[in-house]
Structures are given as structure tokens and as C-alpha cells.
N, C-alpha and C positions, 0 to 999 in steps of 0.2 A: 474599248480604248486602248488604242495603240500605245503601245510602252516600249519610247527609245535605251538603250544603252546609255551613261549618262558622258558612255567615252565617243560615241558616234553622233555626228555630227545630221542633222532629217536635214532631208531635200527637201530645198521648195520646187516647188511644180507647178504653173499652169492649170487650170484646170479647161477641161476641153468646152465648146459653146453646149455643148448636151446639158453637160452638167450641172455647168451655172446658173443654165437656165434652170434647173431642176429646182436649185437653190433657191431660184431668187421664185418660182414656184407656190414655197413653204411660205414665204412672207407675205404674198403679194395674196396667194388663192389658198384658205384656211380649210374651206366646205364648201361643198355647193352653191351655197349663199352667199359665198364670197365672187363666186364668177359669176353671176346670174350680176350679180350689184358692177362686176366693173363690165360685160357685153350690157346691162340695159344705159348708163352711165355714157357710154361711147357713141350707142344713139342718139341720146339725150342733146350732149354734143354737136351729133351732125345733122339738127336741126329736124331730128324727127316730129311728129306731129303721132304721130299712132304707130302704135311701140306693142305685138305678139310678143308674151313670152310663153313655151310650150317645158312642160319636162318627165322626166318619169324616173321612174326610181327615187326618187325625191330630190333629184338631178344626180345621180349618181351617173344613171345609164345615156338622160338626153337632157343635154340641155341646150332650147332653141330659141333664139331671139329675133326677132324680124320688124326693118324698120321701113318708115319710110321716108328717111333724109335724102340727105346730095349725094350717098352711095359713092362710091371709088373706083378709079376705072385697072385696065387690068397693068397698067405702070407700078399702080400703086397699093397692087396688092404683096408682090413681096416686101416692100418697106414693110409693109403692115406689122409683120410678121420679124423685121427686124429690130433687135433690143432698143430701147432707149430712142424711138423712132416715131415719132406725132410732131401733128399738125396740128396741137394744141399750143405751143407756145417757141415761140426761137433760141430761148436759152439767152436772152438779152437779159432779162427781167425774171428772177423768180421767183422772186414774191405779191409780180404782177400777175396774179392767176384767176381768173375770171372763167373756166371752163373744168369742169367736174375732171376729166382726166389731163394729164399732161407729163406723163414719167415716160410713155410707154414701153412698158413692163406687161400687160396685162394677156393680150393675144401671143405671145412671144411664151408666157408662164405657162399658160394654157393650152397650147399647141406640145408642150415641151412635156407637161405629166397626162396630157387626155388626147383624142381624134380629132382634127378640129378639121372645118370647113367652113369657107368665107363666097358664099354667094354676094356679087353686089354688081348694079350698074349706078352710074351720075350719068345727068342730060348729056342728051349728045354723044354719045357711048357707048359701045355695045357690053351687055354682063357678062364677066368675068369667071371664072372662080382658080379660086387656089386651097392646095389640103398639106395640113404638115401633123404627120405622127411619133410622139415619143421623141419630135423634134427636127425628124427630117421631114426637110419640104419637099413639095413634090410642085412640076412645073404649072404657071398658070395657064389654063384651056380655056375655051371659048363657054357659055351658058347662057339659058335663057335665063329671063326675070324681069321684073320690074325696078322700077328706079328704088334705088334705096338697098339698103344688106339683110341678109340673112345670115348668121350666124351661130353655125351648130357643135355643140362638142357632146361627144360620146365619149362612156367608160373611161369618166375625167378619176386619174389619181389611179391608172392600169398601169401607166410607169415606172409607179411607186408606188407598190403594193402596200407596202410599211403603213402606209398616212390614211389606208383605206379603216388601217382599224382603226384608228383613231375618231372614224363616221362614229353619229348615232343609228338608228332605225330612222327609215326614210320618211316616214309620219313629222319623228321628227323634225328632217330636215327639208321636208316640205316645210311645216311651218316655219321655220326660220326664213324661208326664199320668200315665203308669205309677206312675213313684216318686210322685210328688204323692203317689199316690191311697194309695200302698205308708206314706210319713211318715202319713200322714191315720189311715193304718188299726191304724199300731200307736199313736198317739196313743186311740183308741176303742179300748178287745177290747168292751165291750159291743155295739157299730155293727156291725150285718152291711150292706158294699159289697159293688158288684161292677161289675167295670167292661167292658165289651162293643165289639167294634170291630164297624160294618157295612160293605157296602160299599157296596148302595143301601138305600132303604128298603122295596123290597121282598123284598131278601135275605136268610136268616139269619147271626147274627151270632156272632162270637168269641170265648169270654169269655176272655179277658186278665187278672183278676185278680176273686179271690173269696175274700172275709174273712168267717166265719160267725160269730156273736156267740159273746161267751167271756164267762162267768161262774165267780163261786169266786174259792179264792184263786190258782186256779191261773192269771188270766185275760192274766195279763201274758205270761205262760211260752208260755200257749197259742197266744194272739195272736205272740207273735213269731216261736214255731217256723213258724204261717202267712204270715208275709210276709219272715222271712231264712233259713228253711227249720230243718232238723233239724241237720245236721253246725252251725252255730250253737250251738242252744241246746244240744248236746253239749257244746261247749266251751267255754261262756260261765259265767263266777261271779255267783252276787248281790252286787248291790254299794249298800248299804244306813248312810246312814251321815246324824246330824242335827247342826247347830251353828250358834248364833246366829241361831237361825229361819230355817234353809234345810237344807232336805230334799233328800237325794237317793236314789233308787231306781233301779233298770234291773239288766241285765246288762254283762259287759264279758269279753269273748273274752279266754282266756290270748292272751300273747305268741306264740306257737308258731304260731295263727289269725290268719295277716295279708293281707291284700289289697293289691291292687299300687298303689289308689289310694285318697284316701278316702270311697269308695261306699257302704263299710257303716256307716258312720256316724253317727247319729243321735239330736239332742238335741230336748230339749223344756222348757221352763218356766212353769210352771202345765197343764201339757196343751197348750201351744202346738209346733208344732214351729217350731226354731230355727238360723238358719247363723248364728251366733254366732262372731266370734272371738278372745272373750274365753273361750267354753267350749269350741269347739274346742282352741286352745293349750293349755287346763287339759289337755284327755284326751290332748294328746300327752306334756306333763310329768308324767301320772302312769304313761305308759307309757318311763319317761327310761332309757337304759342296759336293756334290755328289749327292744329292737325289734333286727329288724337294718337294715342301715341301706338304703330305701328301700323299707321298706315301711309300712304303717297301720292301726294298730287296728281293733278292728267292736266297737260298742259301741251299746247300748241307755239311754240315758242319761235321768232325768227330775228336773229341779230344781223344786221348789214350795218355794215365797215368799209372807208377804204380799203383796197388787196392788200397793200405793203404795211396796214397796220394789223394784221392776222399775218402766220406763217402755215401755209398747210401740208407744209412735207415733213410733216415731225412724226409722221406714222406710219409706217409701208403700208393701211389698208384707205389711208386719210382719214380715220376713224373719229382724231383726237387735234387739234391746232392749239395754236399761243397767239395772245395775244400782245400786241409792244406794251401795252399796258393794261393786263389785269384787272385794277380799281376800277377801272374807266367801265369793264364791261361786265363786273360781277357789280359794280354798284346798280344801273340803271336796270340790269332785271331785276336784283332786290326791291330798291325799290319803286318801280311800276306796278310791279304783284304787289307790295304793301299798302300802296294808294288805291288802286285799280279795286283790290280785298275789300278795301274801309268801307268803301261807297257801294261795294256790290255787296256784301253779304247779309243788306236787310233782308235780301230776296233769303226764298225757301228753297231748298233742291226738292225735284221734282219728282226722283228715287223717295222723299222722304213720304210725300202724299201718294206715290203708288204703293208704295212699305205697311201704311197707313188702311187703307183701300185691303189691300190686301189680309189686314189682319179681320175683319168683318166678316161675320162669316151668317149667316141667315139661325137662327136655333129658336126654341121652346122656353117658354119662364120656367120659374119655378123649379122644380127638381127631376126636369125631364133628363133621359138618360144621355150621357155627353156632354152636358152643361156645367164648363171651366165651377170654379170654387169663385171669381170673379164676383164681389158686393155691388149689387146693381145702386144706378145712379138715384133710384125713388128715395126721397123721402119720406121714414116712416114715422119718423119722429120729431114734434117743432127744436130749429134750431132755432142761432138766433138773427139770422137773415132767411127763415122759408117757413111757411108755418101749410099744415099739409090739406088737405082737400077733400073735403069729404066725400066717403064710396071712393078715392082714388085708390090702383091697384097697391102703395103703397101701405093702405091699411090693413091688405088681405094676409092670409097665414100665409109663411114659404118666402115670405121678402127678408134679408137678411139687412143690418142697422146698415140706413148710408152715411158716403162719405162726402156725397155731393150736396151742396150750397148753391140758390137759385138767389141773385138781389136785384129785385126790380128797380132798372133805371129812378135815376132821383135826377129830375130837372132841375133844381135846383143848382149842383152841383157843378165849380164854373170846373172841373176837373172832369167832365162825362164827356166821354168822345164820342162824335160821329159816325156814326158806321163805313162810309166814306170813307174811314182816315185809313193806313196803312194794312194794320196791326188791330183797326175796328174798333168795335166797342167791348167791356168786360158784361157777359151774361149772367156765369156762372164758375164757382169754382170746384173744383170734383177731386177727390178725398186729398182737400188740404194738400193737395198739389198743381196740380194741372188746371189752370186758367183757359176758362171756352171764351172765345169771343168772334161777335156776329162784324164782317166785311160786310162789303156792299155786293158780292155775289157768292158766298159760304159763310168759311167760319175756318176761325185757325185754337190752334190749341196749342198753349204754353206751358212748357217744363218753368214754372216760379223762380227753382231753388238754382239748376241752369243758366236761363236768362239774368238773374240778381250778381250773381258769380260773377258771369263777362261785366257785366255793369259797374259793377265793384273794382275787378280789374283794372279794365279801363280806364275807372276813376282814379285810382292810385297812379298808375302807370305814368297821368297826366299832371298828376301832384309831384309825383319822384321828378317828372325831367321842366317842370319849371320848376325847383327847388335847385337844382342842379343848378338849370340858367339864372338862377337868381342870388345862389349862393348860400342858400339858404335850410333847415331841416325841414323835410315832411310835415304838416301839423299832427300834434302832437296829443296825447290826454294821460296824465299820469295816474299811474293805480296808488290807491291810498292804502290797499298794502301790496306790495310787492310780491309777482307770483313765484315760486318757487319750487322748481324742474330737477328733476335727478335724471339726467339725457345717460350718466355712464360716462369715462374720461372720455371717450374715440367720439361720441357726438358734441358732447361739450364744448370739444377741442375745436372743430368744425366750425358751432356759431360761434365758440371768442374769438377766434381766425379772423371772423368777419363781423367785424361786434359793430367798426368803423361803419359796413358800407351797410349793414340793416338800422345804427343809430341816425344817419340821415334816409331813410325810410321812414322816420320813426318810432324805430322798435330799440330800444333800448335797452341792453345784456349788463350783464355784470359777475363775471365769476361770484360765485357762495357757496366754497369747500368743494372737495376732489366730487370731480363726477355733478358737481348742479351750479347754476345759473340761478341767478335772479331776471326778472322780469321787470320795470320799474315805468315803462312805459311803453305802449301803441298808438298806430296811428289815428289818429280822431275819427277817420269817414269809417272804424271799425266798428263803431259805437261798445254793448257790452260783447267783444268777441272771448271766445276762453283762450286765457294768453297759457295758459300750462301747454294745452292742445294744437292749439298752434305754434307754439315754439318745436314742440315733435314733429309736426309734418316738416318746418321749413328744414331741422336735421336731418331725414328724410332724405327733401331731396336735395342738400348738401350730398349726402352721403351716395348719389346717386351722382358718377364722374361723367359722366353722358355733357351735359356744360360745365362741366369742373372750372375748364383751362380758358372759357369765356366771361368777364365779369358781370355782360349785362344777360348772358345767360340762365348766371346764379342768381340776378338781381328779378330776372321774371318770374323766376321758379319760385319765387321768394314771394315776392307781392300777385303771383297765383295764388299756395296755398294762404297770402295775407287774408284776398277774394273768396278765396271757401266758407273761412270763419268768419268773416264777414255780410255776408248774403242772405235772405229769405232762408230761410230754409224750410226740406219738405216737413208737413203736418202741420205749420203755422196755417192756422184760418188769416183770409185780408178781406177788408174792405171792397165795396167797388170801389171806392175813390183808390184803395192802395193800386188797386188791378189798374188801373188805367191807368195811372202815375206811372208804372210798369211799364208798361204798352209803352204809352209814349219817351218814352225814357227812349225804349230800345229803339224808337226808333231815329233818333234823334243821337243815337249811340255807334259808331262804328265797331264793324265787325263780334253785330248782337246777334245776327246769325247762328253761333250758333256758341258753344261754351268756355273755358279754359283749355277743358282737354277732348277738344273736336268736336263733341256731338252736337247735334242739333239743338237749338234751343226752344225754336219750333213747328210745327208743319199747317199746310192752309189745304183746305180740304174746299172744293169747290161747289156749287147745288147740281151741275147737273152729274160730280160723281156721286156727290149724295145719292141723289133720285135714282143713278141705277142700280145701286146699291138694292133702292125698291122697283126695282123694274119699272120706275115712271118713264 
């Protein structure tokens, strides 16, 4: 940093155009992917229907973007390289932005830090070319070319070598470019896009990404399938809502189809790909209490509104936006996602079935080499609901004691479910934890504890919401003998700090000496729950500061802990009526496809999949 003597006044200088352009380039073009984004967006604004992108050296050595858009004349080319010269807006209304670009900075910025050549031809005009190297513009010359524009950028940042040191490997820069193209492809389903990587000018190229144009009512779904794969499409729920002048459309994945990072979240505002904190926060809120810890939802969401209701000129790379009414934008995303997920999560993610099938391996019975220690599902001794069959393999030596119970259907049971019900009819309970149900075309395996935990949780949330609306507490049952729980001063203080909120949820607690809390009543829906264990878990939830600033987040965490203690435990034997009742309630309950921690509650296997396991 330059040091100035305190008694010497620094001189104010006007930077020359070349230096100004290099500074501007640092804001607009951070890396090769930024250059590709600007050039492809220019092609889209020019009305191109086909865009071919070619790169070499991760975009550092070469970026070429060819389009079939409207093109430019020889007179247009010098203006295209002038700062703040654009055909997108006239400057009278800086909020009425209906194009990707509008500042007129991309081309002069690229020409200031690299070697840029443009060849273009407009309708009823001859093709022309212009070049600029490190800010030095050459005269326009005649050229040969089809209608449209070809922009070629070589040696990016050669004029600013310090920037090159901040670029990553060729592989990493190539991946970033591919991600930019995928996002733009999602925004423009009717446009053909191809990304090709070449090693040198004379050699052949390798197609990294290709998206053919999609048309019709299913254009978005087809393009999403091209970009994000069939798996996402098979596990996604359509989203559509409109409120207060804001429209939301797109696809959101089931809560059981998640990613380890936020790499499959694609958000668009008026067709522009954005990485906006408000919208990503709304996306997380929409999946609140249905995702496992550390997992991230996958979604492709389009927000459309009046251009005057959103400012896209708040970020140099136009990656962020600012809504005039941020609450309306956030609210429609959260409510639409929660509504759609409540109706759609009775589905099972196809990835769960695939993983289940992959776990099956043909093998030998008995103590053959490589056999796992898992207990067999054949009954070896009579159980309350199962009698052994004479000469059955289960009566032979080498078979472990069973934990499977098969209950024949009861024809006189009012709760007996038909096999064509969504979750089928219960046929067996395995290892006192897994319910096996027969459906019309396969079978369903249910985790009884996880499923009932979600059902109790949803019931508690509904009771709490009704109690708040009516100004009454949640129904509670008093304990004959209060449970005294020693939590220590810190956790006891946290519990007592929210005692009033807990009382509204049916959990009555009082101080009982240093570090101790007395539990006098618990919610009636929990039945005979362990009050001491419940309170310790709630104290742990409150100690986690992730949602400590949000009352609803704290209350939901408390309800989740209550549900866990009030649900059917693993290891409990269930009758056929109980199992079928659980299945029917799952079919009626929103978000029953995953437990409170985001894990799936059931998986479905089709008969065709099972037959393939046996080579049929």
C-alpha cells in the first residue's frame, strides 16, 4: 500500500480507459466461467436458438461461443466494445430489465484482460470482424461468416498476470464452466446448448454437455431430465403457486432424495439464474423438519414477477437480486414447498428401492463362507402368531432363532386392508421392527418406529396449532408422582426459561432445587412416555443453538423429541390390526414418507424388481 506523508496532499488522477476496463473486468469476470456466462447470455439476448461453446485449458487458453442470433453489422462492432454501450435498454428505466445483460460491460472487460475477436453478420448485411488485445482495439475488417456471432477469447487474464494465480486447475475451471451452462440450460428449455472441450486447435473435441431444444407442455420436465438426470425427475414433485403478484413454478425433490451439499439447488428469477440468500433460505425453510441433518434438498424453482418488483442491478455478476417485497417472495416459496411436500411425501424415493435391491446378494444358507451373522427370517420356535411347518428348513440344525412373525389375514377384521391400498396389507413383522405389507404389484417394508414417530409428531403439531388458535393448552395427563430430573444448572435453566411455552404444549415443568426440574404433566398423546428421558432430550435440543433464535424452531424441536418418546419402539411386537392401522394412518398423514430426522419410513419393491433378483 502506498504511504503518504501527512503533510503532502495526494494527487487525484483520472485513470485511462485501459486501466478502468481492467478494474471493471475484475468485478465482472472473476474466472473463465464468468466469461462464458456473459458471452452465452449475450447470445441468448440476441435471440439465438443454438449456441455452441468450445473451451481449451479450462477456458484459460480458449473460449469460443458461436450462436445463430440476430448478429451485428460492421458499424455495430466498435460500439459493442465500448463501455456502457448496449442494445438491451435505453437507460430510461433501470428497473424494467427483461434481458440477461444490460450494463454493456462484458465485452470491453474481456477485451481488456485477454485477446478478443468477434465475427458477426446480421441479416441482409456482410460479415465483419473486430479484434481487441489488452484494451487495444483494431479496425473493423470484412470477414466470412453465417448469420449470427462468433466470439473468441484467448489467453484470459494474460494482461493481468496476478489474476492467473487465483485461478484453479484446468479441471476445476472446466467443471465451473459446465455448471454455468447447466444453469443456463435450465433457464432456456427451448434453446440447444453444446459444450465441447478441445486439447488443441487441430484435434477433435470431447462433448462435456449437450441439451437439445425441448418444446410443448413438458418442455421444462424434459430439460430438467437432460440437465439433472432421470433420478431427480423420478423423485421430484411439481411446484406451482401464485400470490401477491409472484408466481412460483418448478420441481422439488422428495425429502428422502437429498444431496450432501447444496449443488442441486437451481433458483431463477424472471428466467435469470441467481444465488440469492433470501431464496436459498426460503428453500431450506420449506424443507424444515423433513431433512436429515447435514443433507440438502434438490430443486429447480422459477420465481416470476413484475420486473419493477425486483432489482437485478445489485451485484456485479448479477448473481443476487433484491425484491421490493421480500416477505412475499420468501413466503410463497416456503408455503408452496410445504404444501407440495405434505401431499407428495407419501411417495417413496426410487433411490430407496434401488439401494434395497442392491443390498440383496444371492448366497448360501447355513454357515457357508462369507455368510453374514444376520438372523434368518424363518421361525424356529412357535411364536404367538406363527406355528412352524413340519420338515421346514427352520427345524433343521444351523438356523438361528427367528425374529420374524407372520400373521395370516383375519377376514373378520374391520381393519384388514386390501392389497390395492397405497401401502398394501400387512403380512408380517420382521425382527420386531419391520412391517412387510403386500401391495397390488409388489411389497412395502416399513420401519415401524420411524413411521409412528412421524405420525405422533404431526399429531402433536396439529394439536399445538389448534391450541394456539383457540387459546387453550394441549391436552395433558398429570403424573401421579412427579418425575424429578437432575439436568445440571445450565440445562435446567434452559428448560425453565421456556417453561411457559412447554406448558402450552402439554408439558408442565417446575423448578425443584439446584439443577433439578420436576415434570408434573406430559402431553396426553404421548401415553406412558419416560418423562425423565423426554426432558433430557428436550434440554439437549434447546442446547443446540441452530434454531435458538426462532421460537417455532424451538417448539418444533421439542415436539420432535416428544414424538420420539411417544412412538412405537423398535422391538415391540404388533398385531396384524395394529400394523394395518399404522399403514392406514400413514396414508392419511402428510410427510409420512420420512421420519422427523429425514430418514425414509418405508421403501417399495415392485414384483418385477424382485423377479429380477431370481433371474426370472
